C-alpha positions as CSV (number, residue, x, y, z in Angstrom):
1,E,0.1,-0.1,-0.2
2,K,3.3,2.1,0.8
3,Y,4.9,1.7,-2.4
4,L,1.4,2.1,-4.9
5,L,1.3,5.6,-2.8
6,I,4.7,7.2,-3.4
7,A,3.9,5.3,-7.0
8,V,0.9,7.3,-7.7
9,A,2.5,10.3,-6.0
10,I,5.0,10.1,-8.5
11,F,3.2,8.9,-11.4
12,S,0.8,12.0,-10.9
13,V,3.4,15.1,-10.2
14,I,4.9,13.4,-13.6
15,F,2.0,14.1,-15.5
16,W,1.2,17.5,-14.2
17,L,4.2,18.8,-14.6
18,V,4.4,17.0,-18.7
19,T,0.3,18.4,-19.1
20,A,1.2,22.0,-17.7
21,G,3.7,22.6,-19.4
22,V,1.9,21.5,-23.0
23,S,-1.1,23.7,-21.1
24,T,1.5,26.8,-20.4
25,V,3.3,27.0,-24.6
26,M,-0.8,25.9,-25.6
27,V,-2.4,28.9,-24.4
28,E,1.3,30.9,-25.1
29,E,0.5,30.5,-28.7
30,I,-3.6,30.8,-29.0
31,S,-3.7,34.2,-26.8
32,N,-2.5,36.2,-29.4
33,F,-5.1,35.1,-31.7
34,I,-7.8,34.3,-28.5
35,D,-9.1,36.9,-25.3
36,P,-7.5,35.2,-22.6
37,I,-11.3,35.4,-21.2
38,Y,-11.9,32.9,-23.6
39,I,-9.2,30.1,-23.3
40,G,-10.1,30.6,-19.7
41,F,-13.7,30.1,-19.9
42,I,-12.5,26.4,-22.1
43,A,-10.5,25.6,-19.5
44,V,-13.3,25.9,-16.8
45,L,-15.7,23.8,-19.0
46,F,-12.9,21.4,-19.9
47,A,-12.1,20.9,-16.0
48,F,-16.5,20.9,-15.1
49,I,-17.1,18.4,-17.7
50,L,-14.2,16.4,-15.8
51,G,-15.1,16.7,-12.7
52,F,-19.1,15.9,-14.0
53,F,-18.4,12.5,-15.1
54,A,-16.0,11.8,-12.2
55,V,-19.1,12.9,-10.0
56,S,-21.7,11.0,-12.3
57,K,-20.0,7.9,-13.4
58,G,-17.4,7.3,-10.7
59,G,-17.6,4.9,-8.1
60,E,-18.1,4.7,-4.3
61,A,-17.2,7.9,-2.5
62,P,-16.8,6.3,1.1
63,S,-16.4,8.6,3.9
64,G,-13.7,8.8,6.2
65,S,-13.9,7.4,10.2
66,N,-10.2,8.1,10.9
67,S,-8.7,11.6,12.1
68,V,-5.5,13.5,10.2
69,S,-3.4,13.5,12.8
70,L,-0.7,16.4,13.2
71,Y,1.8,15.1,11.7
72,S,0.1,14.4,8.3
73,I,-1.1,18.5,8.8
74,M,2.4,19.3,9.0
75,M,3.5,17.7,6.7
76,R,0.9,19.0,4.2
77,G,1.5,22.4,5.7
78,L,5.3,22.5,4.8
79,A,4.5,20.7,1.4
80,A,2.2,23.4,0.7
81,G,4.0,26.2,1.5
82,G,7.2,24.6,-0.6
83,A,4.9,25.1,-3.7
84,I,3.8,28.9,-2.6
85,G,6.5,29.3,-2.1
86,L,8.0,28.2,-5.2
87,S,4.9,29.5,-6.9
88,V,6.0,33.0,-6.0
89,W,9.9,32.6,-6.6
90,I,8.6,31.7,-10.5
91,A,5.6,34.6,-10.2
92,A,8.8,37.1,-9.9
93,L,11.1,36.2,-13.0
94,G,8.6,37.3,-14.6
95,L,6.0,33.2,-15.3
96,P,2.3,34.4,-14.1
97,F,0.7,32.2,-15.2
98,I,3.4,29.4,-15.0
99,S,3.4,30.2,-11.6
100,G,-0.4,29.6,-10.7
101,V,-0.3,26.2,-11.8
102,V,2.6,25.4,-10.0
103,S,1.0,26.7,-6.9
104,V,-3.0,24.2,-7.3
105,F,-1.4,21.2,-8.0
106,P,0.9,20.2,-5.7
107,A,-0.1,22.9,-3.2
108,I,-4.0,21.6,-2.5
109,F,-4.4,18.1,-4.4
110,L,-1.4,16.6,-4.1
111,T,-1.5,17.3,0.1
112,T,-4.8,17.0,0.1
113,M,-5.0,13.3,-1.9
114,V,-1.6,12.0,0.5
115,S,-2.9,13.5,3.1
116,L,-5.9,11.3,3.0
117,W,-4.6,7.9,1.6
118,L,-1.9,8.1,4.5
119,A,-5.2,9.1,6.9
120,Q,-8.0,7.5,5.8
121,G,-6.7,4.2,2.9
122,R,-6.5,5.0,-0.6
123,A,-10.8,4.4,-1.2
124,V,-11.3,8.4,0.6
125,P,-8.8,9.6,-1.7
126,V,-10.2,8.1,-5.1
127,G,-14.0,9.0,-3.8
128,A,-12.6,12.9,-3.0
129,T,-11.4,12.8,-6.4
130,G,-13.8,14.5,-8.4
131,P,-15.6,16.8,-6.1
132,M,-12.7,18.1,-5.6
133,M,-12.4,19.2,-9.3
134,L,-15.5,20.3,-9.2
135,G,-15.0,22.5,-6.3
136,S,-11.8,23.6,-8.0
137,S,-13.5,24.4,-10.5
138,S,-15.0,27.4,-8.1
139,V,-12.4,29.7,-7.6
140,S,-12.4,29.9,-11.9
141,I,-15.5,30.9,-12.1
142,Y,-14.8,33.6,-9.2
143,A,-11.6,34.7,-11.1
144,L,-13.6,35.0,-14.6
145,I,-16.1,36.9,-12.5
146,C,-14.1,39.0,-11.9
147,I,-12.5,40.0,-15.2
148,L,-15.8,41.5,-16.0
149,L,-17.0,43.2,-12.7
150,F,-13.7,45.0,-11.6
151,P,-14.1,47.2,-14.3
152,L,-17.1,48.0,-13.2
153,Y,-17.9,47.6,-9.4
154,G,-13.6,48.0,-8.4
155,V,-11.9,45.3,-6.1
156,W,-13.2,45.8,-3.0
157,V,-17.0,45.8,-4.0
158,G,-16.2,43.8,-7.0
159,S,-14.7,41.1,-4.6
160,I,-17.2,40.5,-2.1
161,V,-20.3,40.3,-5.7
162,C,-18.3,38.6,-7.5
163,W,-18.5,36.0,-4.4
164,L,-21.7,36.6,-4.0
165,L,-22.1,35.1,-7.8
166,S,-19.9,32.5,-8.0
167,V,-21.4,30.7,-4.2
168,I,-24.2,31.1,-5.6
169,F,-24.4,30.3,-8.9
170,Y,-21.8,27.4,-9.0
171,S,-20.9,25.9,-5.8
172,V,-24.5,26.1,-4.0
173,P,-26.2,24.5,-6.7
174,V,-22.9,21.7,-8.0
175,G,-22.5,21.2,-3.6
176,V,-26.0,20.3,-3.4
177,W,-26.0,18.6,-6.9
178,T,-22.9,17.1,-5.9
179,W,-23.7,15.6,-2.2
180,R,-27.1,14.1,-3.5
181,T,-25.2,12.2,-6.8
182,I,-22.6,10.8,-4.6
183,D,-25.0,9.8,-1.4
184,V,-27.9,8.1,-4.6
């Protein structure tokens, strides 16, 4: 079980590096022809569709019954902090897109899945994959709404309005649907 976790984590990082590299090159190439908001919309739609199928066609999503150890939480925090630090450094090099990609997968997904696997066994993180994909899309939805509404409302009011819109029109409906789908 331990070696399987290590193999899955290594494969995940390699797969992430390859797809992040390919998507970075693709975005750089097509951003000269397509407005970035459309690229963002297509990316969110793709992530949503993957998450939708992972939830609706996926297997069981059991709830965890074990508590996560303090050591696991501390190690997750250190790993996430390291990923965020790397992301900030990459952004300082003038590579904001790559910086964003670097911060999301290792800091959030990999550390969450590894700590879940260690605490609960492999069934819980496998079941959590679809809901996490749908949940991460909410951040992108918020960002896309911000692009549209910040010019109208400014940063402070715009942040609140965008958050409310993304929660009301995406997070709550998707959360309720996910909860009903998984619990059926």
